[in-house]
C-alpha positions as protocol buffer text, in pm:
chain_id: "A"
residue {
  index: 1
  type: UNK
  ca { x: 4444 y: 1446 z: 4550 }
}
residue {
  index: 2
  type: UNK
  ca { x: 4311 y: 1590 z: 4233 }
}
residue {
  index: 3
  type: UNK
  ca { x: 4034 y: 1836 z: 4222 }
}
residue {
  index: 4
  type: UNK
  ca { x: 3820 y: 1853 z: 3936 }
}
residue {
  index: 5
  type: UNK
  ca { x: 3593 y: 2169 z: 3812 }
}
residue {
  index: 6
  type: UNK
  ca { x: 3239 y: 2030 z: 3806 }
}
residue {
  index: 7
  type: UNK
  ca { x: 2901 y: 2176 z: 3778 }
}
residue {
  index: 8
  type: UNK
  ca { x: 2620 y: 2109 z: 4026 }
}
residue {
  index: 9
  type: UNK
  ca { x: 2281 y: 2221 z: 3993 }
}
residue {
  index: 10
  type: UNK
  ca { x: 2063 y: 2290 z: 4311 }
}
residue {
  index: 11
  type: UNK
  ca { x: 1667 y: 2344 z: 4325 }
}
residue {
  index: 12
  type: UNK
  ca { x: 1591 y: 2533 z: 4640 }
}
residue {
  index: 13
  type: UNK
  ca { x: 1269 y: 2589 z: 4756 }
}
residue {
  index: 14
  type: UNK
  ca { x: 1157 y: 2951 z: 4804 }
}
residue {
  index: 15
  type: UNK
  ca { x: 1317 y: 2974 z: 5188 }
}
residue {
  index: 16
  type: UNK
  ca { x: 1558 y: 3280 z: 5243 }
}
residue {
  index: 17
  type: UNK
  ca { x: 1745 y: 3074 z: 5488 }
}
residue {
  index: 18
  type: UNK
  ca { x: 1803 y: 2777 z: 5238 }
}
residue {
  index: 19
  type: UNK
  ca { x: 1860 y: 3010 z: 4950 }
}
residue {
  index: 20
  type: UNK
  ca { x: 2187 y: 3169 z: 5174 }
}
residue {
  index: 21
  type: UNK
  ca { x: 2317 y: 2804 z: 5295 }
}
residue {
  index: 22
  type: UNK
  ca { x: 2306 y: 2741 z: 4913 }
}
residue {
  index: 23
  type: UNK
  ca { x: 2495 y: 3054 z: 4829 }
}
residue {
  index: 24
  type: UNK
  ca { x: 2748 y: 2987 z: 5091 }
}
residue {
  index: 25
  type: UNK
  ca { x: 2783 y: 2622 z: 5004 }
}
residue {
  index: 26
  type: UNK
  ca { x: 2824 y: 2730 z: 4597 }
}
residue {
  index: 27
  type: UNK
  ca { x: 3067 y: 2979 z: 4698 }
}
residue {
  index: 28
  type: UNK
  ca { x: 3289 y: 2738 z: 4913 }
}
residue {
  index: 29
  type: UNK
  ca { x: 3285 y: 2520 z: 4608 }
}
residue {
  index: 30
  type: UNK
  ca { x: 3497 y: 2471 z: 4334 }
}
residue {
  index: 31
  type: UNK
  ca { x: 3374 y: 2538 z: 4007 }
}
residue {
  index: 32
  type: UNK
  ca { x: 3011 y: 2662 z: 3858 }
}
residue {
  index: 33
  type: UNK
  ca { x: 2692 y: 2627 z: 4045 }
}
residue {
  index: 34
  type: UNK
  ca { x: 2326 y: 2694 z: 3948 }
}
residue {
  index: 35
  type: UNK
  ca { x: 2077 y: 2769 z: 4240 }
}
residue {
  index: 36
  type: UNK
  ca { x: 1749 y: 2744 z: 4095 }
}
residue {
  index: 37
  type: UNK
  ca { x: 1417 y: 2892 z: 4284 }
}
residue {
  index: 38
  type: UNK
  ca { x: 1613 y: 3111 z: 4496 }
}
residue {
  index: 39
  type: UNK
  ca { x: 1445 y: 3343 z: 4747 }
}
residue {
  index: 40
  type: UNK
  ca { x: 1575 y: 3694 z: 4662 }
}
residue {
  index: 41
  type: UNK
  ca { x: 1535 y: 3936 z: 5011 }
}
residue {
  index: 42
  type: UNK
  ca { x: 1742 y: 4173 z: 5169 }
}
residue {
  index: 43
  type: UNK
  ca { x: 1945 y: 3957 z: 5353 }
}
residue {
  index: 44
  type: UNK
  ca { x: 2008 y: 3793 z: 5014 }
}
residue {
  index: 45
  type: UNK
  ca { x: 2130 y: 4066 z: 4844 }
}
residue {
  index: 46
  type: UNK
  ca { x: 2364 y: 4154 z: 5158 }
}
residue {
  index: 47
  type: UNK
  ca { x: 2505 y: 3799 z: 5158 }
}
residue {
  index: 48
  type: UNK
  ca { x: 2568 y: 3807 z: 4773 }
}
residue {
  index: 49
  type: UNK
  ca { x: 2763 y: 4108 z: 4821 }
}
residue {
  index: 50
  type: UNK
  ca { x: 2964 y: 3980 z: 5079 }
}
residue {
  index: 51
  type: UNK
  ca { x: 3067 y: 3658 z: 4943 }
}
residue {
  index: 52
  type: UNK
  ca { x: 3161 y: 3891 z: 4607 }
}
residue {
  index: 53
  type: UNK
  ca { x: 3384 y: 4080 z: 4838 }
}
residue {
  index: 54
  type: UNK
  ca { x: 3560 y: 3741 z: 4928 }
}
residue {
  index: 55
  type: UNK
  ca { x: 3613 y: 3617 z: 4589 }
}
residue {
  index: 56
  type: UNK
  ca { x: 3302 y: 3426 z: 4464 }
}
residue {
  index: 57
  type: UNK
  ca { x: 3150 y: 3547 z: 4136 }
}
residue {
  index: 58
  type: UNK
  ca { x: 2777 y: 3541 z: 4151 }
}
residue {
  index: 59
  type: UNK
  ca { x: 2571 y: 3664 z: 3853 }
}
residue {
  index: 60
  type: UNK
  ca { x: 2171 y: 3652 z: 3836 }
}
residue {
  index: 61
  type: UNK
  ca { x: 2017 y: 3381 z: 3570 }
}
residue {
  index: 62
  type: UNK
  ca { x: 1679 y: 3264 z: 3475 }
}
residue {
  index: 63
  type: UNK
  ca { x: 1521 y: 3184 z: 3847 }
}
residue {
  index: 64
  type: UNK
  ca { x: 1815 y: 3207 z: 4042 }
}
residue {
  index: 65
  type: UNK
  ca { x: 2193 y: 3224 z: 4057 }
}
residue {
  index: 66
  type: UNK
  ca { x: 2526 y: 3105 z: 3875 }
}
residue {
  index: 67
  type: UNK
  ca { x: 2787 y: 3121 z: 4115 }
}
residue {
  index: 68
  type: UNK
  ca { x: 3189 y: 3024 z: 4050 }
}
residue {
  index: 69
  type: UNK
  ca { x: 3299 y: 2924 z: 4372 }
}
residue {
  index: 70
  type: UNK
  ca { x: 3628 y: 3001 z: 4553 }
}
residue {
  index: 71
  type: UNK
  ca { x: 3754 y: 2648 z: 4615 }
}
residue {
  index: 72
  type: UNK
  ca { x: 3761 y: 2691 z: 4952 }
}
residue {
  index: 73
  type: UNK
  ca { x: 3991 y: 2969 z: 4939 }
}
residue {
  index: 74
  type: UNK
  ca { x: 3978 y: 3366 z: 5003 }
}
residue {
  index: 75
  type: UNK
  ca { x: 4059 y: 3537 z: 4713 }
}
residue {
  index: 76
  type: UNK
  ca { x: 4002 y: 3877 z: 4796 }
}
residue {
  index: 77
  type: UNK
  ca { x: 4077 y: 4042 z: 5167 }
}
residue {
  index: 78
  type: UNK
  ca { x: 3855 y: 4314 z: 5256 }
}
residue {
  index: 79
  type: UNK
  ca { x: 3813 y: 4526 z: 5580 }
}
residue {
  index: 80
  type: UNK
  ca { x: 3442 y: 4516 z: 5602 }
}
residue {
  index: 81
  type: UNK
  ca { x: 3134 y: 4298 z: 5474 }
}
residue {
  index: 82
  type: UNK
  ca { x: 2788 y: 4470 z: 5569 }
}
residue {
  index: 83
  type: UNK
  ca { x: 2529 y: 4216 z: 5644 }
}
residue {
  index: 84
  type: UNK
  ca { x: 2259 y: 4413 z: 5783 }
}
residue {
  index: 85
  type: UNK
  ca { x: 2078 y: 4202 z: 6040 }
}
residue {
  index: 86
  type: UNK
  ca { x: 2111 y: 3916 z: 5835 }
}
residue {
  index: 87
  type: UNK
  ca { x: 2181 y: 3649 z: 6150 }
}
residue {
  index: 88
  type: UNK
  ca { x: 2226 y: 3378 z: 5889 }
}
residue {
  index: 89
  type: UNK
  ca { x: 2521 y: 3530 z: 5692 }
}
residue {
  index: 90
  type: UNK
  ca { x: 2661 y: 3651 z: 6032 }
}
residue {
  index: 91
  type: UNK
  ca { x: 2655 y: 3308 z: 6169 }
}
residue {
  index: 92
  type: UNK
  ca { x: 2860 y: 3169 z: 5839 }
}
residue {
  index: 93
  type: UNK
  ca { x: 3059 y: 3474 z: 5797 }
}
């Protein structure tokens, strides 16, 4: 099966839980994703830091984030990811 890089734009309402789920999906996807209307909170920042440690490239964008996903592969191995009290991130990571 051939994989092609693709661009996906997702409008996320101001929900911490939905923002985190969109970030995780984008980090696992292949190619570039844009998440708009993301809710930026402490938990969101912890998740972003963790996803970056696992190889995703995440940058702030106007009203959201631009993500280059890992294509489902963890490219960086790390010993520790600090998530604070972020239950959503803990369940997924």
